[in-house]
C-alpha positions as CSV (number, residue, x, y, z in Angstrom):
1,X,5.2,18.2,-4.9
2,X,7.4,18.7,-1.8
3,X,7.5,16.6,1.3
4,X,9.3,17.1,4.6
5,X,12.6,15.4,5.3
6,X,12.5,11.9,6.7
7,X,14.6,9.1,8.1
8,X,14.8,7.4,4.7
9,X,17.8,8.8,2.8
10,X,17.6,9.8,-0.8
11,X,19.9,6.9,-1.7
12,X,17.7,4.4,0.1
13,X,14.7,5.9,-1.7
14,X,16.4,5.3,-5.0
15,X,17.2,1.7,-4.0
16,X,13.6,1.1,-3.0
17,X,12.4,2.4,-6.3
18,X,14.8,0.2,-8.2
19,X,13.7,-2.9,-6.1
20,X,10.0,-2.2,-6.7
21,X,10.5,-1.7,-10.4
22,X,12.6,-4.9,-10.7
23,X,9.9,-7.0,-9.0
24,X,7.2,-5.4,-11.1
25,X,9.1,-6.1,-14.3
26,X,10.0,-9.7,-13.3
27,X,6.6,-10.8,-12.0
28,X,3.8,-8.5,-12.9
29,X,4.5,-7.3,-16.4
30,X,4.9,-10.8,-17.9
31,X,1.7,-12.0,-16.3
32,X,-0.8,-9.2,-17.1
33,X,-1.6,-7.4,-20.3
34,X,-1.4,-3.7,-19.7
35,X,0.9,-4.0,-16.7
36,X,3.6,-2.1,-18.5
37,X,1.2,0.9,-18.9
38,X,0.3,0.6,-15.2
39,X,4.0,0.8,-14.3
40,X,4.4,3.8,-16.6
41,X,1.5,5.5,-14.6
42,X,3.2,4.7,-11.3
43,X,6.5,6.0,-12.4
44,X,4.9,9.3,-13.6
45,X,3.0,9.8,-10.3
46,X,4.6,10.7,-7.0
47,X,4.3,7.1,-5.8
48,X,8.1,6.7,-5.3
49,X,8.6,9.8,-3.2
50,X,5.3,10.3,-1.3
51,X,4.6,9.2,2.3
52,X,2.5,6.2,3.3
53,X,0.3,8.2,5.6
54,X,-0.1,11.7,7.1
55,X,1.3,10.6,10.5
56,X,0.6,7.0,11.4
57,X,3.4,5.1,9.6
58,X,6.2,6.1,7.3
59,X,4.9,9.7,7.1
60,X,8.0,10.6,5.2
61,X,9.7,10.8,1.8
62,X,9.7,7.4,0.1
63,X,7.3,6.0,2.7
64,X,4.7,4.5,0.3
65,X,7.2,2.5,-1.8
66,X,8.8,1.2,1.4
67,X,5.5,0.2,2.8
68,X,4.5,-1.6,-0.4
69,X,7.7,-3.6,-0.4
70,X,7.3,-4.4,3.3
71,X,3.8,-5.8,2.6
72,X,5.1,-7.8,-0.3
73,X,7.9,-9.4,1.8
74,X,5.5,-10.1,4.7
75,X,3.0,-11.6,2.3
76,X,5.5,-14.0,0.7
77,X,6.6,-15.2,4.1
78,X,3.2,-15.7,5.5
79,X,2.0,-17.6,2.5
80,X,5.2,-19.7,2.4
81,X,5.1,-20.5,6.1
82,X,1.5,-21.6,6.0
83,X,1.3,-23.5,2.7
84,X,4.8,-23.7,1.1
85,X,4.6,-24.9,-2.5
86,X,0.9,-25.7,-2.2
87,X,-0.2,-22.0,-1.8
88,X,-1.3,-21.6,-5.5
89,X,-3.7,-24.5,-5.3
90,X,-5.1,-23.6,-1.8
91,X,-5.3,-19.8,-2.2
92,X,-6.0,-19.5,-5.9
93,X,-3.2,-17.1,-6.6
94,X,0.3,-17.3,-7.9
95,X,3.5,-15.4,-7.4
96,X,2.6,-12.8,-10.0
97,X,-0.8,-12.2,-8.2
98,X,1.0,-11.8,-4.9
99,X,3.3,-9.2,-6.4
100,X,0.5,-7.3,-8.0
101,X,-1.7,-7.3,-4.9
102,X,1.1,-6.2,-2.5
103,X,2.8,-3.6,-4.8
104,X,-0.5,-2.0,-5.8
105,X,-2.7,-2.3,-2.8
106,X,-2.1,1.3,-1.8
107,X,-1.9,3.0,-5.2
108,X,-4.7,5.2,-4.1
109,X,-2.2,7.2,-2.0
110,X,-0.2,8.4,-5.0
111,X,-0.9,12.0,-6.0
112,X,-2.9,12.3,-2.7
113,X,-0.6,14.3,-0.3
114,X,0.5,17.8,-0.1
115,X,2.9,19.5,2.4
116,X,1.6,22.3,4.6
117,X,3.2,24.4,7.3
118,X,1.8,25.1,10.7
119,X,3.1,27.2,13.7
120,X,4.2,25.2,16.7
121,X,6.3,25.8,19.8
122,X,9.7,24.2,20.1
123,X,11.2,22.9,23.3
124,X,12.3,26.4,24.3
125,X,8.8,27.8,23.8
126,X,9.6,29.6,20.6
127,X,7.2,29.6,17.7
128,X,8.5,27.8,14.7
129,X,7.1,26.7,11.4
130,X,6.7,22.9,11.1
131,X,5.9,21.1,7.8
132,X,3.2,18.4,7.9
133,X,1.4,16.2,5.5
134,X,-2.1,16.9,4.4
135,X,-4.3,14.3,2.6
136,X,-5.4,16.2,-0.5
137,X,-6.5,13.5,-3.0
138,X,-7.5,14.5,-6.6
139,X,-10.5,12.2,-6.4
140,X,-12.2,9.7,-4.0
141,X,-13.9,6.4,-4.7
142,X,-15.2,4.6,-1.6
143,X,-12.5,3.1,0.5
144,X,-8.9,3.3,-0.6
145,X,-8.9,-0.4,-1.4
146,X,-11.6,0.3,-3.9
147,X,-9.8,3.3,-5.3
148,X,-6.5,1.3,-5.7
149,X,-8.3,-1.4,-7.6
150,X,-10.0,1.2,-9.8
151,X,-6.5,2.5,-10.7
152,X,-5.2,-1.0,-11.5
153,X,-8.2,-1.8,-13.6
154,X,-7.7,1.3,-15.8
155,X,-4.8,-0.7,-17.2
156,X,-5.3,-4.4,-16.4
157,X,-8.7,-6.1,-17.1
158,X,-9.8,-9.6,-16.3
159,X,-8.4,-9.9,-12.8
160,X,-9.6,-12.8,-10.7
161,X,-12.0,-12.3,-7.8
162,X,-9.2,-13.4,-5.5
163,X,-6.9,-10.6,-6.6
164,X,-9.7,-8.0,-6.7
165,X,-11.0,-9.0,-3.2
166,X,-7.5,-8.9,-1.7
167,X,-6.9,-5.4,-2.9
168,X,-10.3,-4.0,-2.0
169,X,-10.4,-5.6,1.5
170,X,-6.7,-5.4,2.4
171,X,-7.6,-3.4,5.5
172,X,-9.7,-6.3,6.8
173,X,-12.5,-5.7,9.3
174,X,-11.2,-2.2,10.1
175,X,-12.3,-1.1,6.7
176,X,-11.9,2.6,5.8
177,X,-13.6,5.7,7.1
178,X,-14.9,6.4,3.6
179,X,-16.1,2.8,2.9
180,X,-19.0,0.6,4.0
181,X,-16.9,-2.4,3.0
182,X,-15.8,-3.4,6.5
183,X,-16.7,-5.4,9.6
184,X,-18.8,-8.5,8.8
185,X,-18.6,-8.0,5.1
186,X,-14.8,-8.1,5.1
187,X,-14.8,-11.1,7.4
188,X,-17.2,-13.0,5.2
189,X,-14.9,-12.1,2.2
190,X,-12.0,-13.6,4.1
191,X,-13.9,-16.9,4.4
192,X,-14.7,-17.0,0.7
193,X,-11.2,-15.7,-0.4
194,X,-8.6,-16.7,2.2
195,X,-5.9,-14.6,0.4
196,X,-7.6,-11.6,1.9
197,X,-6.7,-12.7,5.4
198,X,-3.1,-13.1,4.4
199,X,-2.9,-9.7,2.7
200,X,-4.6,-8.0,5.6
201,X,-2.2,-9.7,8.0
202,X,0.8,-8.7,5.9
203,X,-0.4,-5.1,5.8
204,X,-0.8,-5.1,9.6
205,X,2.6,-6.7,10.2
206,X,4.3,-4.2,7.9
207,X,2.5,-1.2,9.5
208,X,2.8,-2.1,13.2
209,X,6.0,-4.2,13.3
210,X,8.2,-3.1,10.4
211,X,7.2,0.5,10.4
212,X,6.6,1.1,14.1
213,X,3.1,2.4,14.1
214,X,1.8,2.7,17.7
215,X,-1.4,1.0,18.6
216,X,-4.1,3.5,19.7
217,X,-5.6,3.2,23.2
218,X,-9.2,2.2,23.3
């Protein structure tokens, strides 16, 4: 699958892949039976080269892996700033859980984009062909949090409700156009499982601050 050129170099893309895999092997694989098979699935998908979105944030080569790592780093900082060494007791998750949640919260986007070409006018008024991303998923399953969890659970069983809820509701009250799991339902889930709030905040920080997504006007 081909994607248009981006501001993330091929070398940076390789570095991002290596960083992701190293974290996964250090924290996720030792903690979960089946995680090695999940990583094998990830490595054999287009996860490490595909964009994070069609146009909103990191719509470029290597966008999804960069976004996943951004969320992971933001999540670690948020949790540490708030609770320090007490986070496991308070949030009911450990470092391996945080890694799994952040690195896999958007697995649904793997194998879900294709590159198309459209005719547009350049600055001189000439028609040119411009590549763009099209969301073209192989299958759907509710919101993309639900779909991401479904993929994870094909390889890892017995996940805690904290972990499952954090992945499913990582978009918070904004939910997903394809999912009813939003608004008051997501907010109630945050009350029951506070880790959801931290993951949603990390996702928003990564998207809007680290990756430069512009806020839409109301």
